[in-house]
A tleap script that builds the chain and sets N, CA, C and O, in Angstrom:
source leaprc.protein.ff14SB
mol = sequence {
  NMET ALA GLU GLY SER ASN TYR PHE LYS LYS
  ALA ILE GLN LEU PHE GLN GLU LYS LYS PHE
  LEU SER ALA ALA ASP PHE PHE GLU LYS SER
  PHE GLU ALA ASP PRO ARG ASN ILE ASP ALA
  LEU TYR ASN LYS ALA ALA SER TYR ALA GLY
  LEU GLY ASP LYS GLU ASN THR CYS LYS VAL
  TRP LYS GLN ILE SER ASP LEU GLY GLN VAL
  ASN GLY LYS GLU LEU TYR LEU ASN ASN CYS
  CGLN
}
set mol.1.N position { 5.583 15.560 -7.362 }
set mol.1.CA position { 6.075 15.123 -5.852 }
set mol.1.C position { 5.169 15.620 -4.926 }
set mol.1.O position { 4.851 14.950 -3.944 }
set mol.2.N position { 4.619 16.983 -5.186 }
set mol.2.CA position { 3.694 17.504 -3.965 }
set mol.2.C position { 2.641 17.061 -4.330 }
set mol.2.O position { 1.935 17.018 -3.323 }
set mol.3.N position { 2.028 16.654 -5.280 }
set mol.3.CA position { 0.897 15.780 -5.807 }
set mol.3.C position { 0.819 14.479 -5.000 }
set mol.3.O position { -0.236 14.137 -4.465 }
set mol.4.N position { 1.863 13.812 -4.923 }
set mol.4.CA position { 2.215 12.526 -4.423 }
set mol.4.C position { 2.014 12.436 -2.824 }
set mol.4.O position { 1.509 11.511 -2.186 }
set mol.5.N position { 2.560 13.677 -2.346 }
set mol.5.CA position { 2.548 13.985 -0.860 }
set mol.5.C position { 1.006 14.193 -0.386 }
set mol.5.O position { 0.573 13.784 0.691 }
set mol.6.N position { 0.261 14.882 -1.345 }
set mol.6.CA position { -1.236 15.293 -0.810 }
set mol.6.C position { -1.830 14.050 -0.791 }
set mol.6.O position { -2.506 13.764 0.197 }
set mol.7.N position { -1.700 13.174 -1.781 }
set mol.7.CA position { -2.423 11.681 -2.007 }
set mol.7.C position { -2.039 10.978 -0.932 }
set mol.7.O position { -2.812 10.066 -0.637 }
set mol.8.N position { -0.894 11.136 -0.108 }
set mol.8.CA position { -0.340 10.234 0.801 }
set mol.8.C position { -1.124 10.940 2.137 }
set mol.8.O position { -1.611 10.090 2.882 }
set mol.9.N position { -1.298 12.134 2.500 }
set mol.9.CA position { -1.608 12.364 3.294 }
set mol.9.C position { -3.298 12.338 3.366 }
set mol.9.O position { -3.935 12.218 4.413 }
set mol.10.N position { -3.772 12.453 2.258 }
set mol.10.CA position { -5.216 12.104 2.216 }
set mol.10.C position { -5.510 10.516 2.483 }
set mol.10.O position { -6.510 10.175 3.116 }
set mol.11.N position { -4.844 9.841 2.111 }
set mol.11.CA position { -4.713 8.333 2.410 }
set mol.11.C position { -4.400 8.107 3.715 }
set mol.11.O position { -4.894 7.041 4.080 }
set mol.12.N position { -3.620 8.813 4.807 }
set mol.12.CA position { -3.495 8.623 5.898 }
set mol.12.C position { -4.763 8.663 6.559 }
set mol.12.O position { -5.149 7.800 7.346 }
set mol.13.N position { -5.513 9.862 6.162 }
set mol.13.CA position { -6.569 10.339 6.860 }
set mol.13.C position { -7.625 9.308 6.705 }
set mol.13.O position { -8.348 9.056 7.669 }
set mol.14.N position { -7.791 8.637 5.476 }
set mol.14.CA position { -8.866 7.752 5.337 }
set mol.14.C position { -8.577 6.826 5.803 }
set mol.14.O position { -9.517 6.115 6.158 }
set mol.15.N position { -7.252 6.343 6.050 }
set mol.15.CA position { -6.739 4.991 6.805 }
set mol.15.C position { -7.337 5.148 8.203 }
set mol.15.O position { -8.091 4.302 8.684 }
set mol.16.N position { -6.989 6.203 8.799 }
set mol.16.CA position { -7.353 6.431 10.247 }
set mol.16.C position { -8.862 6.503 10.578 }
set mol.16.O position { -9.351 6.190 11.664 }
set mol.17.N position { -9.480 6.920 9.584 }
set mol.17.CA position { -10.940 6.915 9.654 }
set mol.17.C position { -11.826 5.466 9.322 }
set mol.17.O position { -13.042 5.277 9.319 }
set mol.18.N position { -10.832 4.658 9.083 }
set mol.18.CA position { -10.951 3.208 8.674 }
set mol.18.C position { -11.930 3.058 7.346 }
set mol.18.O position { -12.829 2.239 7.154 }
set mol.19.N position { -11.523 3.961 6.628 }
set mol.19.CA position { -12.164 3.998 5.119 }
set mol.19.C position { -11.211 3.268 4.103 }
set mol.19.O position { -10.749 3.803 3.095 }
set mol.20.N position { -10.995 2.062 4.476 }
set mol.20.CA position { -9.468 1.274 4.048 }
set mol.20.C position { -9.621 1.336 2.204 }
set mol.20.O position { -8.689 1.648 1.463 }
set mol.21.N position { -10.857 1.002 1.795 }
set mol.21.CA position { -10.694 0.881 0.416 }
set mol.21.C position { -10.390 2.186 -0.296 }
set mol.21.O position { -9.634 2.195 -1.267 }
set mol.22.N position { -10.953 3.269 0.158 }
set mol.22.CA position { -10.314 4.619 -0.152 }
set mol.22.C position { -9.168 5.135 0.090 }
set mol.22.O position { -8.691 6.085 -0.531 }
set mol.23.N position { -8.649 4.546 1.006 }
set mol.23.CA position { -7.282 4.806 1.487 }
set mol.23.C position { -6.397 3.966 0.473 }
set mol.23.O position { -5.293 4.397 0.140 }
set mol.24.N position { -6.867 2.813 0.004 }
set mol.24.CA position { -5.870 2.235 -0.668 }
set mol.24.C position { -5.789 2.819 -1.905 }
set mol.24.O position { -4.710 2.964 -2.479 }
set mol.25.N position { -6.938 3.199 -2.406 }
set mol.25.CA position { -6.878 4.098 -3.843 }
set mol.25.C position { -6.078 5.148 -3.658 }
set mol.25.O position { -5.234 5.386 -4.521 }
set mol.26.N position { -6.173 5.890 -2.626 }
set mol.26.CA position { -5.112 7.158 -2.741 }
set mol.26.C position { -3.583 6.914 -2.517 }
set mol.26.O position { -2.667 7.595 -2.978 }
set mol.27.N position { -3.478 5.681 -1.627 }
set mol.27.CA position { -1.842 5.379 -1.717 }
set mol.27.C position { -1.813 5.011 -3.008 }
set mol.27.O position { -1.117 5.881 -3.529 }
set mol.28.N position { -2.163 4.207 -3.896 }
set mol.28.CA position { -1.740 3.946 -5.033 }
set mol.28.C position { -1.872 5.120 -5.981 }
set mol.28.O position { -1.134 5.002 -6.959 }
set mol.29.N position { -2.666 6.304 -5.961 }
set mol.29.CA position { -2.339 7.531 -6.730 }
set mol.29.C position { -1.192 8.208 -6.017 }
set mol.29.O position { -0.747 9.135 -6.695 }
set mol.30.N position { -0.508 8.019 -4.743 }
set mol.30.CA position { 0.413 8.728 -4.179 }
set mol.30.C position { 1.864 7.842 -4.796 }
set mol.30.O position { 2.929 8.369 -5.118 }
set mol.31.N position { 1.573 6.555 -4.833 }
set mol.31.CA position { 2.819 5.933 -5.638 }
set mol.31.C position { 2.928 6.116 -6.872 }
set mol.31.O position { 4.044 6.191 -7.386 }
set mol.32.N position { 1.755 6.229 -7.617 }
set mol.32.CA position { 1.941 6.558 -9.109 }
set mol.32.C position { 2.467 8.235 -9.387 }
set mol.32.O position { 3.135 8.607 -10.352 }
set mol.33.N position { 1.985 9.059 -8.310 }
set mol.33.CA position { 2.815 10.031 -8.728 }
set mol.33.C position { 4.358 10.232 -8.122 }
set mol.33.O position { 5.152 11.135 -8.386 }
set mol.34.N position { 4.484 9.356 -7.430 }
set mol.34.CA position { 5.990 9.307 -6.714 }
set mol.34.C position { 6.485 7.889 -6.530 }
set mol.34.O position { 6.611 7.495 -5.371 }
set mol.35.N position { 6.767 7.111 -7.482 }
set mol.35.CA position { 6.964 5.727 -7.481 }
set mol.35.C position { 8.171 5.194 -6.569 }
set mol.35.O position { 8.413 3.993 -6.451 }
set mol.36.N position { 9.019 6.365 -5.835 }
set mol.36.CA position { 9.885 6.105 -4.834 }
set mol.36.C position { 9.261 6.310 -3.746 }
set mol.36.O position { 9.982 6.318 -2.749 }
set mol.37.N position { 8.096 6.491 -3.574 }
set mol.37.CA position { 7.402 6.309 -2.136 }
set mol.37.C position { 6.986 5.035 -1.847 }
set mol.37.O position { 5.794 4.778 -2.017 }
set mol.38.N position { 7.767 4.143 -1.425 }
set mol.38.CA position { 7.410 2.621 -1.386 }
set mol.38.C position { 6.559 2.741 -0.109 }
set mol.38.O position { 5.680 1.879 -0.105 }
set mol.39.N position { 6.539 3.615 1.084 }
set mol.39.CA position { 5.466 3.579 1.934 }
set mol.39.C position { 4.186 3.606 1.426 }
set mol.39.O position { 3.299 3.196 2.175 }
set mol.40.N position { 3.877 4.001 0.309 }
set mol.40.CA position { 2.461 4.254 -0.104 }
set mol.40.C position { 2.169 2.942 -0.472 }
set mol.40.O position { 0.997 2.593 -0.618 }
set mol.41.N position { 3.316 1.999 -0.676 }
set mol.41.CA position { 2.514 0.492 -1.290 }
set mol.41.C position { 2.482 -0.224 0.315 }
set mol.41.O position { 1.412 -0.756 0.611 }
set mol.42.N position { 3.365 -0.253 1.143 }
set mol.42.CA position { 2.902 -0.890 2.361 }
set mol.42.C position { 1.629 -0.387 2.793 }
set mol.42.O position { 0.795 -1.253 3.060 }
set mol.43.N position { 1.343 0.618 2.902 }
set mol.43.CA position { 0.213 1.262 3.334 }
set mol.43.C position { -1.142 1.061 2.614 }
set mol.43.O position { -2.245 1.353 3.076 }
set mol.44.N position { -0.816 0.389 1.128 }
set mol.44.CA position { -2.042 0.191 0.519 }
set mol.44.C position { -2.095 -1.223 0.926 }
set mol.44.O position { -3.222 -1.632 1.205 }
set mol.45.N position { -1.190 -1.995 1.014 }
set mol.45.CA position { -1.318 -3.288 1.675 }
set mol.45.C position { -1.856 -3.585 3.061 }
set mol.45.O position { -2.332 -4.662 3.418 }
set mol.46.N position { -1.706 -2.382 3.869 }
set mol.46.CA position { -2.245 -2.618 5.293 }
set mol.46.C position { -3.709 -2.035 4.961 }
set mol.46.O position { -4.611 -2.287 5.760 }
set mol.47.N position { -3.914 -1.458 4.098 }
set mol.47.CA position { -5.696 -0.881 3.759 }
set mol.47.C position { -6.180 -2.056 3.411 }
set mol.47.O position { -7.045 -2.416 4.209 }
set mol.48.N position { -5.945 -2.991 2.350 }
set mol.48.CA position { -6.435 -4.216 1.996 }
set mol.48.C position { -6.354 -5.026 3.378 }
set mol.48.O position { -7.439 -5.435 3.791 }
set mol.49.N position { -5.307 -5.293 4.092 }
set mol.49.CA position { -5.647 -6.199 5.184 }
set mol.49.C position { -6.626 -5.720 6.327 }
set mol.49.O position { -7.214 -6.546 7.025 }
set mol.50.N position { -6.771 -4.446 6.483 }
set mol.50.CA position { -8.131 -3.792 7.137 }
set mol.50.C position { -9.358 -4.368 6.746 }
set mol.50.O position { -10.166 -4.877 7.523 }
set mol.51.N position { -9.495 -4.263 5.366 }
set mol.51.CA position { -10.458 -5.257 4.786 }
set mol.51.C position { -10.887 -6.600 4.756 }
set mol.51.O position { -11.962 -7.108 4.439 }
set mol.52.N position { -9.650 -7.139 5.217 }
set mol.52.CA position { -9.665 -8.626 5.311 }
set mol.52.C position { -9.643 -9.148 3.962 }
set mol.52.O position { -10.077 -10.259 3.659 }
set mol.53.N position { -9.009 -8.130 2.977 }
set mol.53.CA position { -8.715 -8.886 1.580 }
set mol.53.C position { -7.301 -9.432 1.387 }
set mol.53.O position { -6.447 -8.686 0.908 }
set mol.54.N position { -7.015 -10.625 1.711 }
set mol.54.CA position { -5.980 -11.119 1.629 }
set mol.54.C position { -5.236 -11.460 0.211 }
set mol.54.O position { -4.017 -11.549 0.066 }
set mol.55.N position { -6.183 -11.623 -0.758 }
set mol.55.CA position { -5.686 -11.441 -2.234 }
set mol.55.C position { -5.119 -10.296 -2.677 }
set mol.55.O position { -4.006 -10.287 -3.202 }
set mol.56.N position { -5.863 -9.210 -2.495 }
set mol.56.CA position { -5.252 -7.830 -2.650 }
set mol.56.C position { -4.205 -7.528 -1.873 }
set mol.56.O position { -3.368 -6.826 -2.438 }
set mol.57.N position { -3.934 -7.872 -0.584 }
set mol.57.CA position { -2.771 -7.711 0.191 }
set mol.57.C position { -1.338 -8.345 -0.200 }
set mol.57.O position { -0.189 -7.920 -0.078 }
set mol.58.N position { -1.873 -9.517 -0.710 }
set mol.58.CA position { -0.813 -10.388 -1.241 }
set mol.58.C position { -0.225 -9.818 -2.695 }
set mol.58.O position { 0.930 -10.063 -3.043 }
set mol.59.N position { -1.027 -9.132 -3.399 }
set mol.59.CA position { -0.841 -8.833 -4.633 }
set mol.59.C position { 0.167 -7.445 -4.415 }
set mol.59.O position { 1.173 -7.130 -5.050 }
set mol.60.N position { -0.344 -6.914 -3.542 }
set mol.60.CA position { 0.558 -5.598 -3.128 }
set mol.60.C position { 2.141 -5.943 -2.664 }
set mol.60.O position { 3.166 -5.407 -3.085 }
set mol.61.N position { 2.036 -6.787 -1.871 }
set mol.61.CA position { 3.380 -7.349 -1.101 }
set mol.61.C position { 4.166 -7.954 -2.184 }
set mol.61.O position { 5.394 -7.880 -2.149 }
set mol.62.N position { 3.378 -8.719 -3.421 }
set mol.62.CA position { 4.171 -9.139 -4.199 }
set mol.62.C position { 5.113 -8.306 -5.003 }
set mol.62.O position { 6.290 -8.509 -5.299 }
set mol.63.N position { 4.121 -7.088 -5.347 }
set mol.63.CA position { 4.362 -5.945 -6.141 }
set mol.63.C position { 5.798 -5.353 -5.483 }
set mol.63.O position { 6.734 -4.995 -6.197 }
set mol.64.N position { 5.826 -5.305 -3.978 }
set mol.64.CA position { 6.854 -4.480 -3.139 }
set mol.64.C position { 7.896 -5.465 -3.225 }
set mol.64.O position { 9.049 -5.043 -3.132 }
set mol.65.N position { 7.676 -6.948 -3.417 }
set mol.65.CA position { 8.787 -7.850 -3.450 }
set mol.65.C position { 9.602 -7.410 -4.603 }
set mol.65.O position { 10.760 -6.993 -4.632 }
set mol.66.N position { 8.526 -7.641 -5.778 }
set mol.66.CA position { 9.435 -7.384 -7.054 }
set mol.66.C position { 10.262 -6.248 -7.418 }
set mol.66.O position { 11.130 -6.243 -8.291 }
set mol.67.N position { 9.818 -5.017 -6.461 }
set mol.67.CA position { 10.793 -3.871 -6.321 }
set mol.67.C position { 12.274 -3.949 -5.634 }
set mol.67.O position { 13.125 -3.061 -5.586 }
set mol.68.N position { 12.322 -5.238 -5.132 }
set mol.68.CA position { 13.616 -5.622 -4.533 }
set mol.68.C position { 13.552 -5.200 -2.772 }
set mol.68.O position { 14.574 -5.212 -2.086 }
set mol.69.N position { 12.649 -4.963 -2.402 }
set mol.69.CA position { 12.185 -4.603 -0.903 }
set mol.69.C position { 12.377 -6.249 -0.068 }
set mol.69.O position { 11.732 -7.256 -0.359 }
set mol.70.N position { 13.147 -6.170 0.711 }
set mol.70.CA position { 13.189 -7.234 1.511 }
set mol.70.C position { 12.165 -7.753 2.857 }
set mol.70.O position { 12.062 -8.866 3.371 }
set mol.71.N position { 11.523 -6.538 3.152 }
set mol.71.CA position { 10.481 -6.886 4.051 }
set mol.71.C position { 9.356 -6.982 3.207 }
set mol.71.O position { 8.499 -7.607 3.832 }
set mol.72.N position { 9.005 -6.714 2.259 }
set mol.72.CA position { 7.701 -6.988 1.251 }
set mol.72.C position { 7.939 -8.322 0.865 }
set mol.72.O position { 6.975 -9.086 0.916 }
set mol.73.N position { 9.198 -8.825 0.429 }
set mol.73.CA position { 9.467 -10.225 0.032 }
set mol.73.C position { 9.086 -11.286 1.146 }
set mol.73.O position { 8.579 -12.370 0.857 }
set mol.74.N position { 9.384 -10.870 2.502 }
set mol.74.CA position { 9.189 -11.632 3.745 }
set mol.74.C position { 7.691 -11.594 3.928 }
set mol.74.O position { 7.019 -12.615 4.073 }
set mol.75.N position { 7.296 -10.607 3.919 }
set mol.75.CA position { 5.697 -10.748 4.176 }
set mol.75.C position { 4.868 -11.489 3.168 }
set mol.75.O position { 3.781 -11.966 3.492 }
set mol.76.N position { 5.289 -11.582 2.113 }
set mol.76.CA position { 4.511 -12.205 0.877 }
set mol.76.C position { 5.068 -13.564 0.974 }
set mol.76.O position { 4.196 -14.431 0.926 }
set mol.77.N position { 6.210 -13.973 1.089 }
set mol.77.CA position { 6.602 -15.290 1.473 }
set mol.77.C position { 6.007 -16.120 2.600 }
set mol.77.O position { 5.685 -17.305 2.525 }
set mol.78.N position { 5.886 -15.129 3.909 }
set mol.78.CA position { 5.537 -15.896 4.957 }
set mol.78.C position { 3.857 -15.882 5.006 }
set mol.78.O position { 3.226 -16.551 5.824 }
set mol.79.N position { 3.333 -15.151 4.162 }
set mol.79.CA position { 1.620 -14.834 4.244 }
set mol.79.C position { 0.680 -15.426 3.231 }
set mol.79.O position { -0.513 -15.674 3.405 }
set mol.80.N position { 1.610 -15.670 1.824 }
set mol.80.CA position { 0.874 -15.522 0.804 }
set mol.80.C position { 1.244 -16.950 -0.103 }
set mol.80.O position { 0.843 -17.212 -1.237 }
set mol.81.N position { 2.007 -17.657 0.646 }
set mol.81.CA position { 2.214 -18.933 -0.144 }
set mol.81.C position { 1.408 -20.184 0.206 }
set mol.81.O position { 1.572 -21.223 -0.433 }
savepdb mol mol.pdb
quit
């Protein structure tokens, strides 16, 4: 769990530095270490959006939607269909 938190903090730092691809990787590592941290997936999607990568943004929103997250489902349905 602490590992996931460390990954998340690093990801936030990278995101703030606009290093979106690296941030997405660390948000993924954070989620893998702590699958309850749905915020890591939302931020991973935001990282891809920062890159202008709609395909991967939509893949992450679909993943969030499949986990039962209403906001993720709305984002996916409103932006990726």
